[in-house]
C-alpha atoms as a printed R data frame, in Angstrom:
    type eleno elety resid chain resno       x       y       z
1   ATOM     1    CA   MET     A     1 -10.164  -9.776  36.033
2   ATOM     2    CA   SER     A     2 -10.932 -11.840  32.570
3   ATOM     3    CA   ASN     A     3  -9.798 -15.367  32.512
4   ATOM     4    CA   HIS     A     4  -7.916 -14.430  29.501
5   ATOM     5    CA   LEU     A     5  -5.561 -11.825  31.436
6   ATOM     6    CA   MET     A     6  -4.862 -14.415  34.490
7   ATOM     7    CA   ASN     A     7  -1.763 -15.614  32.422
8   ATOM     8    CA   LEU     A     8  -0.055 -12.545  30.320
9   ATOM     9    CA   PRO     A     9   2.084 -13.518  27.559
10  ATOM    10    CA   ARG     A    10   5.786 -12.970  28.791
11  ATOM    11    CA   LEU     A    11   7.836 -11.048  25.920
12  ATOM    12    CA   SER     A    12  11.058 -10.335  24.970
13  ATOM    13    CA   GLY     A    13  11.278  -6.864  25.006
14  ATOM    14    CA   GLY     A    14   7.646  -5.659  24.443
15  ATOM    15    CA   THR     A    15   5.292  -4.235  26.786
16  ATOM    16    CA   VAL     A    16   1.699  -5.336  27.738
17  ATOM    17    CA   HIS     A    17  -0.982  -2.411  28.086
18  ATOM    18    CA   LEU     A    18  -4.222  -3.538  30.013
19  ATOM    19    CA   PRO     A    19  -7.697  -1.460  29.837
20  ATOM    20    CA   GLY     A    20  -7.297   0.913  32.813
21  ATOM    21    CA   GLU     A    21  -3.413   1.332  32.468
22  ATOM    22    CA   THR     A    22  -1.316   4.226  31.508
23  ATOM    23    CA   GLY     A    23  -0.501   4.239  28.101
24  ATOM    24    CA   TYR     A    24  -3.620   1.844  26.993
25  ATOM    25    CA   ASP     A    25  -6.099   4.418  25.343
26  ATOM    26    CA   GLU     A    26  -3.264   5.923  23.617
27  ATOM    27    CA   ARG     A    27  -2.010   2.603  22.069
28  ATOM    28    CA   ARG     A    28  -5.398   0.882  21.262
29  ATOM    29    CA   GLY     A    29  -6.279   4.027  18.970
30  ATOM    30    CA   SER     A    30  -6.726   3.859  14.782
31  ATOM    31    CA   LEU     A    31  -6.241   6.866  12.383
32  ATOM    32    CA   ASN     A    32  -9.690   6.131  11.804
33  ATOM    33    CA   PRO     A    33 -11.962   8.141  14.331
34  ATOM    34    CA   ALA     A    34 -14.797   5.632  13.663
35  ATOM    35    CA   VAL     A    35 -12.928   2.693  15.249
36  ATOM    36    CA   ASP     A    36 -13.400   2.936  19.041
37  ATOM    37    CA   ALA     A    37 -12.088  -0.433  19.824
38  ATOM    38    CA   HIS     A    38 -11.378  -1.695  23.481
39  ATOM    39    CA   PRO     A    39  -9.500  -4.586  23.297
40  ATOM    40    CA   VAL     A    40  -8.536  -7.135  26.394
41  ATOM    41    CA   MET     A    41  -4.839  -6.097  25.667
42  ATOM    42    CA   VAL     A    42  -2.268  -4.293  23.707
43  ATOM    43    CA   ILE     A    43   0.845  -6.147  22.965
44  ATOM    44    CA   GLU     A    44   3.714  -3.542  21.824
45  ATOM    45    CA   ALA     A    45   6.380  -5.761  20.242
46  ATOM    46    CA   ALA     A    46  10.205  -4.926  20.202
47  ATOM    47    CA   GLY     A    47  10.528  -7.737  17.891
48  ATOM    48    CA   ALA     A    48   9.615 -10.947  15.901
49  ATOM    49    CA   ALA     A    49  10.146 -13.094  19.129
50  ATOM    50    CA   ASP     A    50   7.019 -10.975  20.898
51  ATOM    51    CA   VAL     A    51   5.289 -11.209  17.577
52  ATOM    52    CA   ARG     A    52   5.429 -14.848  18.043
53  ATOM    53    CA   THR     A    53   4.604 -15.039  21.599
54  ATOM    54    CA   ALA     A    54   1.440 -12.568  20.679
55  ATOM    55    CA   VAL     A    55  -0.101 -14.875  17.922
56  ATOM    56    CA   LEU     A    56   0.108 -18.005  20.259
57  ATOM    57    CA   ALA     A    57  -1.445 -16.098  22.936
58  ATOM    58    CA   ALA     A    58  -4.371 -15.466  20.871
59  ATOM    59    CA   ALA     A    59  -4.463 -19.019  19.610
60  ATOM    60    CA   ASP     A    60  -4.545 -20.531  23.213
61  ATOM    61    CA   CYS     A    61  -7.206 -18.176  24.565
62  ATOM    62    CA   GLY     A    62  -9.191 -17.787  21.479
63  ATOM    63    CA   LEU     A    63  -9.102 -14.365  21.284
64  ATOM    64    CA   ALA     A    64  -9.104 -12.456  17.884
65  ATOM    65    CA   LEU     A    65  -5.869 -10.611  16.568
66  ATOM    66    CA   ALA     A    66  -5.657  -7.427  15.322
67  ATOM    67    CA   VAL     A    67  -2.095  -6.103  13.963
68  ATOM    68    CA   GLN     A    68  -1.687  -2.522  13.991
69  ATOM    69    CA   ALA     A    69   1.700  -0.787  12.267
70  ATOM    70    CA   THR     A    70   1.217   2.788  11.612
71  ATOM    71    CA   GLY     A    71  -2.902   2.914  12.402
72  ATOM    72    CA   HIS     A    72  -4.015   2.730   8.850
73  ATOM    73    CA   GLY     A    73  -7.251   0.691   8.715
74  ATOM    74    CA   THR     A    74  -6.666  -1.106  11.808
75  ATOM    75    CA   HIS     A    75 -10.049  -2.949  13.135
76  ATOM    76    CA   THR     A    76 -10.342  -4.778  16.456
77  ATOM    77    CA   ALA     A    77 -12.467  -7.033  18.145
78  ATOM    78    CA   ALA     A    78 -13.519  -6.171  21.406
79  ATOM    79    CA   GLU     A    79 -12.277  -9.177  22.908
80  ATOM    80    CA   GLY     A    80  -9.212  -9.423  20.956
81  ATOM    81    CA   ILE     A    81  -5.437  -8.638  21.170
82  ATOM    82    CA   LEU     A    82  -4.055  -5.641  19.259
83  ATOM    83    CA   LEU     A    83  -0.409  -6.560  18.079
84  ATOM    84    CA   ARG     A    84   1.371  -3.225  17.880
85  ATOM    85    CA   THR     A    85   4.429  -3.380  15.740
86  ATOM    86    CA   THR     A    86   5.332   0.138  15.563
87  ATOM    87    CA   CYS     A    87   8.523   0.295  17.243
88  ATOM    88    CA   MET     A    88   9.793  -2.420  14.874
89  ATOM    89    CA   ASP     A    89  10.904   0.437  12.753
90  ATOM    90    CA   SER     A    90  14.197  -0.353  11.593
91  ATOM    91    CA   VAL     A    91  15.576   0.547   7.923
92  ATOM    92    CA   ARG     A    92  18.831  -0.693   6.780
93  ATOM    93    CA   VAL     A    93  20.210   0.353   3.193
94  ATOM    94    CA   ASP     A    94  22.884  -1.740   1.580
95  ATOM    95    CA   PRO     A    95  23.904   0.357  -1.498
96  ATOM    96    CA   LEU     A    96  26.149  -2.312  -2.754
97  ATOM    97    CA   ARG     A    97  23.307  -4.728  -3.602
98  ATOM    98    CA   ARG     A    98  20.606  -1.782  -3.910
99  ATOM    99    CA   THR     A    99  18.369  -3.126  -1.540
100 ATOM   100    CA   ALA     A   100  16.767  -2.208   1.956
101 ATOM   101    CA   THR     A   101  15.277  -4.289   4.771
102 ATOM   102    CA   VAL     A   102  12.730  -2.813   7.009
103 ATOM   103    CA   GLY     A   103  10.540  -3.697  10.217
104 ATOM   104    CA   PRO     A   104   6.934  -3.490   9.737
105 ATOM   105    CA   GLY     A   105   6.498  -0.421  11.623
106 ATOM   106    CA   ALA     A   106   9.056   1.700   9.233
107 ATOM   107    CA   ARG     A   107   7.307   4.653   7.200
108 ATOM   108    CA   TRP     A   108   8.592   5.836   3.583
109 ATOM   109    CA   GLY     A   109   9.982   8.667   4.896
110 ATOM   110    CA   ARG     A   110  12.870   7.010   6.594
111 ATOM   111    CA   VAL     A   111  13.551   4.941   3.588
112 ATOM   112    CA   LEU     A   112  13.442   7.672   1.000
113 ATOM   113    CA   ASP     A   113  15.903   9.605   3.265
114 ATOM   114    CA   GLU     A   114  18.598   6.584   3.512
115 ATOM   115    CA   ALA     A   115  18.410   5.553   0.141
116 ATOM   116    CA   ARG     A   116  18.601   9.089  -1.193
117 ATOM   117    CA   LYS     A   117  22.406   9.326   0.262
118 ATOM   118    CA   TYR     A   118  23.355   6.873  -2.009
119 ATOM   119    CA   GLY     A   119  21.392   7.984  -5.124
120 ATOM   120    CA   LEU     A   120  18.593   5.534  -5.149
121 ATOM   121    CA   ALA     A   121  14.953   5.332  -4.444
122 ATOM   122    CA   PRO     A   122  12.343   3.326  -3.257
123 ATOM   123    CA   LEU     A   123   8.670   2.346  -4.989
124 ATOM   124    CA   SER     A   124   6.927   4.658  -2.436
125 ATOM   125    CA   GLY     A   125   3.746   6.140  -2.514
126 ATOM   126    CA   SER     A   126   2.365   9.370  -2.091
127 ATOM   127    CA   SER     A   127   3.092  10.318   1.641
128 ATOM   128    CA   ARG     A   128   6.465   9.873   3.467
129 ATOM   129    CA   ASP     A   129   4.019   9.357   6.571
130 ATOM   130    CA   VAL     A   130   2.662   6.107   4.990
131 ATOM   131    CA   GLY     A   131   3.849   2.480   6.178
132 ATOM   132    CA   VAL     A   132   5.943   0.447   4.049
133 ATOM   133    CA   THR     A   133   5.036  -2.924   4.627
134 ATOM   134    CA   GLY     A   134   1.498  -2.570   4.820
135 ATOM   135    CA   PHE     A   135   1.501  -0.364   1.320
136 ATOM   136    CA   THR     A   136   3.792  -2.976  -0.327
137 ATOM   137    CA   LEU     A   137   1.857  -6.342   0.698
138 ATOM   138    CA   GLY     A   138  -1.349  -4.456  -0.816
139 ATOM   139    CA   GLY     A   139   0.607  -4.087  -4.385
140 ATOM   140    CA   GLY     A   140   1.682  -0.490  -3.827
141 ATOM   141    CA   VAL     A   141   1.563   2.171  -6.553
142 ATOM   142    CA   GLY     A   142   3.480   5.039  -6.489
143 ATOM   143    CA   TRP     A   143   5.361   7.949  -9.014
144 ATOM   144    CA   LEU     A   144   7.881   5.368 -10.348
145 ATOM   145    CA   SER     A   145   5.377   2.616 -10.379
146 ATOM   146    CA   ARG     A   146   4.826   2.500 -14.487
147 ATOM   147    CA   ARG     A   147   8.907   2.758 -14.648
148 ATOM   148    CA   TYR     A   148   9.711  -0.324 -12.368
149 ATOM   149    CA   GLY     A   149   6.624  -1.790 -11.455
150 ATOM   150    CA   PHE     A   150   4.559  -2.194  -8.025
151 ATOM   151    CA   ALA     A   151   6.193  -1.880  -5.111
152 ATOM   152    CA   ALA     A   152   5.469  -5.721  -4.561
153 ATOM   153    CA   ASP     A   153   7.128  -6.687  -7.595
154 ATOM   154    CA   SER     A   154  10.579  -5.477  -6.001
155 ATOM   155    CA   VAL     A   155  10.108  -7.541  -2.980
156 ATOM   156    CA   LEU     A   156  13.023  -9.979  -2.528
157 ATOM   157    CA   SER     A   157  11.991 -11.627   0.800
158 ATOM   158    CA   ALA     A   158   9.975 -11.630   3.977
159 ATOM   159    CA   GLN     A   159  10.319 -12.874   7.570
160 ATOM   160    CA   VAL     A   160   6.918 -14.170   8.547
161 ATOM   161    CA   VAL     A   161   5.095 -15.325  11.768
162 ATOM   162    CA   LEU     A   162   2.628 -17.498  10.780
163 ATOM   163    CA   ALA     A   163  -0.745 -18.725  12.642
164 ATOM   164    CA   ASP     A   164   1.064 -21.613  14.129
165 ATOM   165    CA   GLY     A   165   4.171 -19.589  15.545
166 ATOM   166    CA   ARG     A   166   6.269 -20.706  12.870
167 ATOM   167    CA   GLN     A   167   8.844 -18.059  11.912
168 ATOM   168    CA   VAL     A   168   9.522 -18.853   8.327
169 ATOM   169    CA   ARG     A   169  11.122 -17.171   5.251
170 ATOM   170    CA   ALA     A   170   9.191 -16.224   2.149
171 ATOM   171    CA   SER     A   171  11.372 -15.945  -1.223
172 ATOM   172    CA   GLU     A   172  12.005 -17.232  -4.857
173 ATOM   173    CA   GLU     A   173  13.295 -20.276  -3.148
174 ATOM   174    CA   GLU     A   174  11.799 -20.516   0.348
175 ATOM   175    CA   ASN     A   175   7.640 -21.009   0.522
176 ATOM   176    CA   ALA     A   176   7.735 -19.674  -2.882
177 ATOM   177    CA   ASP     A   177   3.766 -19.752  -2.912
178 ATOM   178    CA   LEU     A   178   3.536 -17.846   0.163
179 ATOM   179    CA   PHE     A   179   6.145 -15.117  -1.464
180 ATOM   180    CA   TRP     A   180   4.067 -15.397  -4.478
181 ATOM   181    CA   ALA     A   181   0.939 -14.252  -2.006
182 ATOM   182    CA   LEU     A   182   2.919 -11.665   0.147
183 ATOM   183    CA   ARG     A   183   3.548  -9.523  -3.432
184 ATOM   184    CA   GLY     A   184   0.504  -7.738  -3.931
185 ATOM   185    CA   GLY     A   185  -2.181 -10.199  -2.154
186 ATOM   186    CA   GLY     A   186  -1.716  -8.385   1.436
187 ATOM   187    CA   GLY     A   187  -0.939  -9.270   5.058
188 ATOM   188    CA   GLY     A   188  -3.476 -11.784   5.704
189 ATOM   189    CA   PHE     A   189  -1.366 -15.107   5.441
190 ATOM   190    CA   GLY     A   190   0.981 -14.366   8.345
191 ATOM   191    CA   ILE     A   191   2.906 -10.969  10.135
192 ATOM   192    CA   VAL     A   192   5.462 -10.022   8.154
193 ATOM   193    CA   THR     A   193   8.056  -8.599  10.560
194 ATOM   194    CA   SER     A   194  11.059  -7.922   8.042
195 ATOM   195    CA   LEU     A   195  10.828  -6.942   4.275
196 ATOM   196    CA   GLU     A   196  13.510  -6.757   1.547
197 ATOM   197    CA   PHE     A   197  12.835  -5.181  -1.437
198 ATOM   198    CA   ARG     A   198  15.149  -3.205  -3.980
199 ATOM   199    CA   LEU     A   199  15.850   0.299  -4.721
200 ATOM   200    CA   TYR     A   200  16.856   1.867  -8.085
201 ATOM   201    CA   PRO     A   201  19.234   4.637  -9.125
202 ATOM   202    CA   VAL     A   202  17.107   7.611  -9.568
203 ATOM   203    CA   ARG     A   203  18.346  10.645  -7.374
204 ATOM   204    CA   GLU     A   204  16.521  13.280  -9.569
205 ATOM   205    CA   VAL     A   205  13.068  13.386 -11.280
206 ATOM   206    CA   GLN     A   206  11.091  16.329 -12.982
207 ATOM   207    CA   ALA     A   207   8.024  17.165 -11.248
208 ATOM   208    CA   GLY     A   208   4.967  19.433 -10.892
209 ATOM   209    CA   VAL     A   209   1.729  20.596 -12.163
210 ATOM   210    CA   ILE     A   210   0.357  21.631 -15.989
211 ATOM   211    CA   THR     A   211  -2.741  23.709 -15.889
212 ATOM   212    CA   LEU     A   212  -5.091  22.159 -18.813
213 ATOM   213    CA   ASP     A   213  -8.064  23.938 -20.404
214 ATOM   214    CA   ARG     A   214 -11.190  22.399 -19.375
215 ATOM   215    CA   GLU     A   215 -12.868  21.606 -22.680
216 ATOM   216    CA   THR     A   216  -9.880  19.949 -24.313
217 ATOM   217    CA   ALA     A   217  -8.164  18.178 -21.316
218 ATOM   218    CA   LEU     A   218  -9.651  15.090 -21.654
219 ATOM   219    CA   ALA     A   219  -8.472  14.821 -25.612
220 ATOM   220    CA   THR     A   220  -5.061  15.867 -24.516
221 ATOM   221    CA   TYR     A   221  -4.502  13.359 -21.742
222 ATOM   222    CA   ARG     A   222  -5.266  10.932 -23.726
223 ATOM   223    CA   ARG     A   223  -3.323  11.657 -26.528
224 ATOM   224    CA   LEU     A   224  -0.345  11.904 -24.171
225 ATOM   225    CA   THR     A   225  -0.872   8.470 -22.218
226 ATOM   226    CA   GLU     A   226  -1.511   6.529 -25.407
227 ATOM   227    CA   ASN     A   227   2.269   7.054 -26.162
228 ATOM   228    CA   ALA     A   228   4.055   7.846 -23.279
229 ATOM   229    CA   PRO     A   229   6.971   6.359 -22.327
230 ATOM   230    CA   ASP     A   230   7.168   4.036 -18.857
231 ATOM   231    CA   ALA     A   231   9.578   6.653 -17.085
232 ATOM   232    CA   LEU     A   232   6.321   9.027 -17.514
233 ATOM   233    CA   SER     A   233   3.832   8.864 -14.607
234 ATOM   234    CA   THR     A   234   0.407  11.630 -14.986
235 ATOM   235    CA   ALA     A   235  -2.427  11.952 -12.969
236 ATOM   236    CA   LEU     A   236  -5.316  14.105 -14.601
237 ATOM   237    CA   MET     A   237  -7.463  16.541 -12.185
238 ATOM   238    CA   ILE     A   238 -10.726  17.750 -12.808
239 ATOM   239    CA   THR     A   239 -12.693  19.363 -10.421
240 ATOM   240    CA   PRO     A   240 -15.176  21.951 -10.233
241 ATOM   241    CA   ASP     A   241 -12.950  24.936 -10.165
242 ATOM   242    CA   SER     A   242  -9.838  23.709 -12.451
243 ATOM   243    CA   VAL     A   243  -8.377  20.992 -14.021
244 ATOM   244    CA   TRP     A   244  -4.667  20.388 -14.349
245 ATOM   245    CA   MET     A   245  -2.009  17.212 -14.665
246 ATOM   246    CA   LYS     A   246   0.313  16.320 -11.932
247 ATOM   247    CA   VAL     A   247   3.311  14.949 -13.651
248 ATOM   248    CA   LEU     A   248   6.253  12.881 -12.578
249 ATOM   249    CA   TYR     A   249   9.586  12.182 -15.249
250 ATOM   250    CA   ALA     A   250  12.095   9.688 -14.305
251 ATOM   251    CA   GLY     A   251  14.376  11.507 -16.564
252 ATOM   252    CA   GLY     A   252  16.097  14.894 -17.627
253 ATOM   253    CA   ALA     A   253  14.483  18.087 -18.135
254 ATOM   254    CA   ALA     A   254  15.025  18.540 -21.614
255 ATOM   255    CA   GLU     A   255  13.059  14.865 -22.440
256 ATOM   256    CA   ALA     A   256  10.298  15.875 -20.108
257 ATOM   257    CA   GLU     A   257   9.461  19.141 -21.839
258 ATOM   258    CA   LYS     A   258   9.534  17.508 -25.109
259 ATOM   259    CA   LEU     A   259   7.088  15.464 -23.352
260 ATOM   260    CA   VAL     A   260   4.556  17.735 -21.699
261 ATOM   261    CA   GLY     A   261   5.862  21.084 -22.010
262 ATOM   262    CA   PRO     A   262   7.627  23.247 -19.963
263 ATOM   263    CA   GLY     A   263   6.581  23.908 -15.936
264 ATOM   264    CA   LEU     A   264   8.031  21.081 -14.354
265 ATOM   265    CA   THR     A   265  10.917  21.731 -11.367
266 ATOM   266    CA   THR     A   266  14.193  19.296 -11.402
267 ATOM   267    CA   MET     A   267  13.980  17.857  -7.701
268 ATOM   268    CA   GLU     A   268  15.086  15.163  -5.954
269 ATOM   269    CA   TYR     A   269  12.834  12.134  -5.999
270 ATOM   270    CA   ALA     A   270  12.674  11.975  -1.791
271 ATOM   271    CA   ASP     A   271  11.061  15.691  -2.400
272 ATOM   272    CA   ALA     A   272   8.677  15.121  -4.809
273 ATOM   273    CA   ALA     A   273   5.064  15.241  -2.941
274 ATOM   274    CA   MET     A   274   2.848  14.123  -5.387
275 ATOM   275    CA   GLY     A   275   0.072  13.667  -3.289
276 ATOM   276    CA   GLY     A   276  -3.373  11.728  -3.569
277 ATOM   277    CA   THR     A   277  -7.340  11.524  -3.907
278 ATOM   278    CA   PRO     A   278  -9.529  10.023  -1.172
279 ATOM   279    CA   ALA     A   279 -10.920   7.125  -2.955
280 ATOM   280    CA   ARG     A   280 -14.602   7.142  -2.104
281 ATOM   281    CA   TYR     A   281 -15.332   5.711  -5.661
282 ATOM   282    CA   LEU     A   282 -12.742   3.929  -7.747
283 ATOM   283    CA   ASP     A   283 -12.883   1.962 -10.874
284 ATOM   284    CA   PHE     A   284 -10.826   0.958 -14.176
285 ATOM   285    CA   TYR     A   285 -11.211   1.675 -17.331
286 ATOM   286    CA   HIS     A   286  -9.903   0.224 -20.684
287 ATOM   287    CA   ASP     A   287 -11.441   3.625 -22.208
288 ATOM   288    CA   LEU     A   288 -12.404   6.725 -20.418
289 ATOM   289    CA   PRO     A   289 -15.939   8.174 -20.108
290 ATOM   290    CA   ASP     A   290 -15.315  11.569 -20.994
291 ATOM   291    CA   GLU     A   291 -18.902  13.109 -20.604
292 ATOM   292    CA   ALA     A   292 -19.387  11.524 -16.929
293 ATOM   293    CA   LEU     A   293 -15.743  12.160 -15.840
294 ATOM   294    CA   MET     A   294 -16.572  16.131 -16.941
295 ATOM   295    CA   ARG     A   295 -19.829  15.848 -15.411
296 ATOM   296    CA   THR     A   296 -18.714  14.482 -12.060
297 ATOM   297    CA   GLY     A   297 -15.750  16.959 -12.110
298 ATOM   298    CA   SER     A   298 -18.278  19.720 -11.835
299 ATOM   299    CA   ARG     A   299 -19.050  18.939  -8.197
300 ATOM   300    CA   ALA     A   300 -16.557  16.628  -7.214
301 ATOM   301    CA   THR     A   301 -12.386  16.014  -7.277
302 ATOM   302    CA   VAL     A   302 -12.239  13.357  -9.882
303 ATOM   303    CA   GLU     A   303  -8.447  11.600 -10.366
304 ATOM   304    CA   ILE     A   304  -7.465   9.747 -13.705
305 ATOM   305    CA   ARG     A   305  -4.296   7.865 -13.154
306 ATOM   306    CA   HIS     A   306  -2.272   6.380 -16.144
307 ATOM   307    CA   TRP     A   307  -1.427   2.846 -14.957
308 ATOM   308    CA   GLY     A   308   0.440   0.291 -17.671
309 ATOM   309    CA   GLY     A   309   4.031   0.440 -18.138
310 ATOM   310    CA   ALA     A   310   6.029  -1.819 -16.146
311 ATOM   311    CA   MET     A   311   3.041  -2.420 -13.675
312 ATOM   312    CA   ALA     A   312   1.457  -4.432 -17.063
313 ATOM   313    CA   ASN     A   313   4.380  -6.894 -16.657
314 ATOM   314    CA   PRO     A   314   3.813 -10.156 -15.122
315 ATOM   315    CA   GLY     A   315   4.522 -10.538 -11.506
316 ATOM   316    CA   GLY     A   316   2.501 -11.250  -8.052
317 ATOM   317    CA   PRO     A   317  -1.353 -10.934  -7.707
318 ATOM   318    CA   ALA     A   318  -1.346  -7.290  -7.095
319 ATOM   319    CA   GLY     A   319  -3.635  -5.489  -9.139
320 ATOM   320    CA   HIS     A   320  -5.521  -5.533 -12.932
321 ATOM   321    CA   ARG     A   321  -2.853  -5.286 -14.851
322 ATOM   322    CA   SER     A   322  -3.939  -5.042 -18.589
323 ATOM   323    CA   VAL     A   323  -6.028  -1.986 -17.810
324 ATOM   324    CA   PRO     A   324  -4.823   1.421 -18.158
325 ATOM   325    CA   TYR     A   325  -6.638   3.868 -16.327
326 ATOM   326    CA   SER     A   326  -8.176   4.313 -12.703
327 ATOM   327    CA   VAL     A   327 -10.917   6.901 -11.803
328 ATOM   328    CA   ILE     A   328 -10.960   8.099  -8.291
329 ATOM   329    CA   VAL     A   329 -13.661  10.529  -6.971
330 ATOM   330    CA   ASN     A   330 -13.552  11.965  -3.546
331 ATOM   331    CA   GLU     A   331 -17.178  11.209  -2.933
332 ATOM   332    CA   ALA     A   332 -19.751   8.436  -3.599
333 ATOM   333    CA   THR     A   333 -21.367   8.816  -7.021
334 ATOM   334    CA   GLU     A   334 -23.791   7.161  -9.296
335 ATOM   335    CA   ASP     A   335 -23.128   9.381 -12.244
336 ATOM   336    CA   MET     A   336 -20.062   7.046 -13.613
337 ATOM   337    CA   PRO     A   337 -20.765   4.262 -16.004
338 ATOM   338    CA   ARG     A   338 -18.901   0.765 -14.855
339 ATOM   339    CA   GLY     A   339 -15.853   0.108 -15.694
340 ATOM   340    CA   VAL     A   340 -14.500  -3.445 -15.434
341 ATOM   341    CA   GLY     A   341 -15.701  -3.326 -12.056
342 ATOM   342    CA   ALA     A   342 -12.182  -3.375  -9.990
343 ATOM   343    CA   THR     A   343 -10.506  -1.774  -7.132
344 ATOM   344    CA   PHE     A   344  -7.011  -1.963  -5.753
345 ATOM   345    CA   LEU     A   345  -6.461  -3.401  -2.550
346 ATOM   346    CA   ASN     A   346  -4.671  -0.227  -0.806
347 ATOM   347    CA   PHE     A   347  -7.622   1.622  -1.970
348 ATOM   348    CA   LEU     A   348 -10.382  -0.496  -0.778
349 ATOM   349    CA   ALA     A   349 -12.615   0.227   1.835
350 ATOM   350    CA   ASP     A   350 -15.232  -2.434   1.872
351 ATOM   351    CA   PRO     A   351 -13.856  -5.694   2.671
352 ATOM   352    CA   SER     A   352 -16.632  -7.400   0.772
353 ATOM   353    CA   ARG     A   353 -15.388  -6.127  -2.233
354 ATOM   354    CA   ILE     A   354 -11.926  -7.712  -1.531
355 ATOM   355    CA   HIS     A   355 -12.451 -10.274  -4.597
356 ATOM   356    CA   THR     A   356 -12.319  -7.185  -7.161
357 ATOM   357    CA   ALA     A   357  -9.198  -6.079  -6.575
358 ATOM   358    CA   PHE     A   358  -7.566  -9.466  -8.285
359 ATOM   359    CA   THR     A   359  -8.178 -11.199 -11.300
360 ATOM   360    CA   ALA     A   360 -10.731 -14.205 -10.860
361 ATOM   361    CA   ASP     A   361  -7.578 -16.675 -11.365
362 ATOM   362    CA   ASN     A   362  -5.612 -15.018  -8.809
363 ATOM   363    CA   PHE     A   363  -8.361 -14.742  -6.278
364 ATOM   364    CA   ARG     A   364  -8.477 -18.522  -6.464
365 ATOM   365    CA   ARG     A   365  -4.721 -18.964  -5.841
366 ATOM   366    CA   LEU     A   366  -5.038 -16.765  -3.061
367 ATOM   367    CA   ALA     A   367  -7.100 -18.744  -1.535
368 ATOM   368    CA   GLU     A   368  -5.884 -21.972  -1.788
369 ATOM   369    CA   VAL     A   369  -2.641 -20.030   0.088
370 ATOM   370    CA   LYS     A   370  -4.755 -18.735   2.734
371 ATOM   371    CA   ARG     A   371  -6.147 -22.291   3.736
372 ATOM   372    CA   ALA     A   372  -2.436 -23.488   3.366
373 ATOM   373    CA   TYR     A   373  -0.479 -20.787   6.178
374 ATOM   374    CA   ASP     A   374  -4.008 -19.683   7.656
375 ATOM   375    CA   PRO     A   375  -6.698 -22.265   7.628
376 ATOM   376    CA   SER     A   376  -7.995 -21.331  11.169
377 ATOM   377    CA   GLY     A   377  -8.443 -17.614   9.812
378 ATOM   378    CA   MET     A   378  -6.379 -15.969  12.779
379 ATOM   379    CA   PHE     A   379  -5.491 -13.005  10.826
380 ATOM   380    CA   GLY     A   380  -8.673 -12.570   9.167
381 ATOM   381    CA   PRO     A   381 -11.072 -14.509   6.315
382 ATOM   382    CA   ARG     A   382 -10.329 -14.490   2.744
């Protein structure tokens, strides 16, 4: 047995799974089939005390620590500890304060279902199955973001376990620099064990898909987005077979029809599954390169997303707030001219490009916060 395993951490309610034991293989896996890690142990946390125990155990043994909540994007060193927070999936909605407080294992589906009971909505993403905390710490752009901002902008507080085992609260009043960094700077500053964020009075929306003429689609989309109200969120889809626009309007049916014409359906926001496109290519543009977009869309799927609105307001480090359009292609391409050379942390597949997810000033400030709260790099390099 490895020396690392001679003294197993004592947990408050969680469990430790070792190689060869029943349950180890199921719990070490990632949703990414290319990741086949074999950590020296898997710690399944039941609460913040177990998270603290795992952090201290990794530090004491000189082991790398990886955290997995829902399995998205997890990479674990072969001689490391995998900490799973999947079971910490509590969801509590306060309808009077219009807030939700969730554990790190919570997914958007549960938040949507709890919030809809009170006519409220979170700033969720495109899928009910996505984890709330990772999405939010990475910025979190969704179909209500033009109206209310990034999901990260709505965070009110977080409970965090730091690299030295301290459990702290981050808010505007406490550990304000950490609070700023967590609102879109990712999870590399500590392990969030509870997240509190605002909900909004949105019950029904107008949503659907509108088919456009291939020859005039980009001109039509440009005219619409140049004057779009913040309540209107759209994405133009260009594929080899057709061109269409995904639309969600956080308002009434009559107003939506005036903006985009007929074809939308009134539905509860919690039921509006708008979907997304795998980001094999991503850049942001002030001006759309029409010819390149149509050429690329003749062989691949191109998604042009309109940003701006409340996302352009000052907030945490999330995103490049002044740029109005993103372009995503579902496969690698060299046909697209360079935009601003930026990406978005939630969509980032190449860790070497992490600096491109932020403005230069914000990236420098994030590095300062990283040095202050995780000087040894327990939660990964910055």
